[in-house]
C-alpha positions in Angstrom: 3.7 17.9 -12.9 4.5 14.4 -11.8 2.7 11.4 -12.6 1.8 7.9 -10.0 -0.4 5.0 -11.0 -2.4 3.0 -8.8 -3.0 -0.8 -9.5 -5.3 -1.3 -7.2 -9.2 -2.5 -5.8 -12.1 -0.3 -5.9 -13.8 1.1 -2.9 -17.0 2.0 -3.1 -17.3 3.8 0.4 -14.3 6.2 -0.8 -12.1 4.9 2.0 -9.9 2.2 0.7 -8.6 1.2 -2.3 -7.9 3.5 -5.5 -10.4 5.9 -4.2 -8.0 6.6 -1.4 -5.0 6.3 -3.4 -6.1 8.8 -5.8 -7.3 11.1 -3.0 -3.7 10.7 -1.4 -1.9 11.3 -4.7 -3.9 14.7 -5.5 -3.0 16.0 -2.0 0.9 15.3 -2.5 0.9 17.0 -5.7 1.1 14.4 -8.5 -1.3 13.6 -11.4 -3.1 10.3 -10.3 -4.2 7.4 -12.6 -5.9 3.9 -11.9 -6.0 0.6 -12.9 -8.7 -1.3 -11.3 -8.5 -5.1 -10.5 -11.7 -5.7 -8.8 -14.7 -3.9 -7.7 -16.0 -4.0 -4.0 -19.2 -3.8 -2.4 -17.7 -2.5 0.8 -17.7 0.3 3.5 -15.8 0.7 6.6 -16.7 -2.1 8.5 -16.9 -5.4 6.1 -16.8 -6.3 2.7 -19.5 -8.0 1.0 -18.5 -8.7 -2.5 -15.6 -8.6 -4.6 -15.8 -8.6 -8.6 -12.6 -9.1 -10.2 -11.6 -7.8 -13.7 -10.5 -10.3 -15.8 -6.5 -10.3 -16.6 -7.2 -9.1 -20.0 -9.0 -6.1 -19.2 -6.3 -5.2 -16.7 -3.9 -5.6 -19.1 -5.5 -3.4 -21.7 -6.1 -0.6 -18.8 -2.3 -0.4 -17.8 -1.7 -0.5 -21.8 -3.5 2.6 -22.2 -2.1 4.1 -19.5 1.7 3.6 -20.1 1.2 4.4 -24.0 -0.2 8.1 -23.1 1.0 9.2 -19.8 3.7 7.1 -18.4 3.4 7.6 -14.7 6.7 8.7 -12.7 5.6 6.1 -9.7 3.5 3.0 -9.3 1.4 1.8 -6.3 0.4 -1.9 -6.0 -2.3 -2.6 -3.8 -5.2 -5.5 -3.8 -4.1 -7.9 -6.3 -7.1 -10.8 -6.1 -5.8 -13.4 -8.3 -2.7 -14.7 -9.4 -3.4 -14.0 -12.8 -3.8 -10.7 -12.0 -0.4 -10.6 -10.7 1.3 -12.2 -13.4 -0.3 -9.7 -16.1 0.9 -6.8 -14.1 4.1 -7.7 -13.3 4.8 -8.3 -17.0 2.9 -5.3 -18.3 5.5 -3.4 -15.5 8.6 -5.0 -17.0 7.5 -4.3 -20.6 7.3 -0.9 -19.6 10.0 -0.5 -17.7 8.0 1.4 -14.7 10.0 2.3 -11.5 9.6 3.5 -8.3 7.1 0.6 -7.8 5.6 0.3 -3.9 4.2 -2.8 -3.4 1.3 -2.8 -0.5 1.0 -6.4 0.0 -2.7 -6.4 1.0 -3.3 -9.8 2.6 -4.4 -9.3 6.2 -6.8 -6.6 7.8 -5.6 -4.9 11.1 -9.0 -6.9 12.4 -7.2 -10.4 11.7 -9.9 -11.0 8.6 -7.7 -12.7 5.4 -8.3 -10.5 2.4 -7.3 -12.6 -0.8 -6.9 -16.2 -1.6 -3.6 -18.6 -1.1 -2.9 -18.1 -5.2 -2.7 -14.6 -4.9 -0.4 -14.9 -2.0 1.8 -16.9 -3.9 1.8 -15.2 -7.3 2.4 -11.8 -5.7 5.7 -13.5 -4.1 6.2 -14.9 -7.7 5.7 -12.0 -9.6 5.6 -8.9 -7.8 7.7 -8.6 -5.2 10.6 -9.0 -7.1 10.3 -6.2 -9.0 9.3 -4.1 -6.4 11.5 -1.3 -5.0 10.2 -1.3 -1.3 6.9 -3.4 -0.1 5.0 -2.0 2.8 3.8 -4.8 4.9 2.0 -4.6 8.3 2.7 -7.0 11.1 0.3 -9.9 10.2 1.8 -9.5 6.9 5.4 -9.1 7.6 4.8 -12.4 9.7 3.3 -14.3 6.7 5.9 -13.2 4.5 8.9 -14.1 7.1 7.6 -17.0 8.5 7.9 -15.6 11.9 6.3 -14.3 14.9 6.6 -10.8 15.4 6.0 -9.8 19.0 9.3 -7.1 19.6 11.0 -4.5 17.8 14.1 -6.5 17.4 11.4 -9.3 15.5 10.5 -6.3 13.5 14.1 -6.0 12.6 14.9 -9.9 11.7 11.9 -9.8 10.0 12.1 -7.0 7.7 15.5 -8.0 6.8 14.7 -11.6 6.2 11.8 -9.9 3.5 14.1 -7.6 2.0 17.0 -10.6 1.3 14.2 -13.3 0.0 13.2 -10.4 -2.6 15.5 -8.0 -2.9 13.8 -4.8 -2.1 13.5 -2.7 0.6 11.2 -3.1 3.4 8.7 -0.7 5.3 7.7 -2.9 8.1 4.9 -1.3 9.7 4.6 -0.8 13.5 0.9 -0.8 15.8 -1.0 -3.5 16.0 -0.2 -3.0 19.9 3.4 -3.8 19.3 4.6 -0.1 19.5 3.1 3.4 19.2 3.0 3.9 15.8 6.8 3.1 14.7 7.5 1.9 11.6 11.1 0.4 9.9 12.8 1.3 7.1 15.1 -1.5 5.7 17.0 -0.9 2.8 20.9 -2.2 1.8 21.8 -3.5 5.2 20.8 -0.8 7.3 17.8 0.2 9.4 15.8 3.3 10.6 12.9 3.6 12.3 10.5 6.3 11.8 8.9 7.1 15.2 5.6 8.5 15.6 3.2 8.8 18.3 -0.1 7.1 18.6 -2.9 9.1 17.3 -6.7 7.8 18.7 -8.7 8.4 15.9 -11.7 5.9 15.2 -11.4 6.6 11.0 -8.4 4.0 10.4 -10.0 2.8 7.6 -7.2 3.0 4.7 -4.4 4.1 6.4 -2.0 1.2 4.5 -3.4 2.3 1.2 -2.8 5.7 2.2 0.8 5.3 3.5 1.5 3.6 0.6 0.3 5.8 -2.2 2.1 9.1 -0.3 5.4 7.1 -0.4 4.6 6.7 -4.4 3.5 10.3 -4.5 7.0 11.0 -3.1 9.1 8.8 -5.1 7.2 10.4 -8.1 8.3 13.8 -7.2 12.4 12.8 -6.8 12.6 12.2 -3.0 15.0 9.6 -1.9 13.1 6.4 -0.6 14.3 7.4 3.0 12.8 10.8 2.7 9.9 9.7 0.6 8.8 7.6 3.5 9.1 10.3 6.1 7.1 12.7 4.0 4.6 9.8 3.3 4.3 9.2 7.5 3.9 12.8 8.5 1.1 13.1 5.9 -0.5 10.2 7.5 -0.1 11.5 10.8 -1.3 14.8 9.9 -4.4 13.4 8.3 -5.2 10.9 11.4 -4.8 14.3 13.7 -7.2 15.9 11.8 -9.8 13.5 13.3 -12.8 14.6 11.0 -15.8 12.4 12.1 -17.6 11.5 8.9 -20.6 9.6 10.8 -21.0 6.3 12.5 -17.3 6.0 12.3 -15.1 3.2 11.3 -13.7 -0.3 11.3 -10.6 -1.3 12.1 -9.5 -2.5 8.6 -6.1 -1.2 8.0 -6.3 -0.7 4.1 -8.6 2.3 3.4 -8.2 5.8 4.8 -11.2 8.4 4.7 -9.2 11.2 5.6 -6.9 11.2 2.8 -7.5 14.5 1.1 -8.1 16.6 4.3 -4.2 16.7 5.0 -1.9 18.9 2.3 1.8 19.1 2.6 
């Protein structure tokens, strides 16, 4: 059985972070492991507290995983400080990690900032250069490219600029009132649109986590990057299409997902 590791924060409501990642990885047929960067007190509508782990403890988690069950792919989500980003990059390089998917968790769909400026700069310095693919949403792509994104042509320009800056593939995720649900994959000078219809489901807390974890899962199973992205997008669309109602409904945050274990490929 192939293996995948998520390095991210915990979501006590089960919709985002490592909980969503583990559900997604298991549903996509890989053995899931986790290294926790922070504990959060949150639900589908808001975050009330964050308690980050120490860099030393995160390093110990990564040492124990890699020296026992080396992952076939790694997904990196919320990294709340520069020190945690640095130790993550150091360990991944030490153990020659492969198939690294970085979901640059910076801005929620509702516009709220999720990490501090120190962590953003550290991710740019330490994590993005070792990634195989980055998966920014539109607000995050605007931060990373330094440009406003209002059209699909802007998405192409931003994806190329980010790829050129960090020497990795970029999946610029659509939505955010820009288009239906169309994502743009840019790698090695070529563009590939992955077009899907928008699904009107209020339970969208965690789609970013779910998509990036599904990409990592498919890379772990040996699929090339373009097919891994397509399969991940199909998985997410199927999960959203299941229309599971968990109660009071979900908030607008993009990072976390309530349906990640409900659809199987």
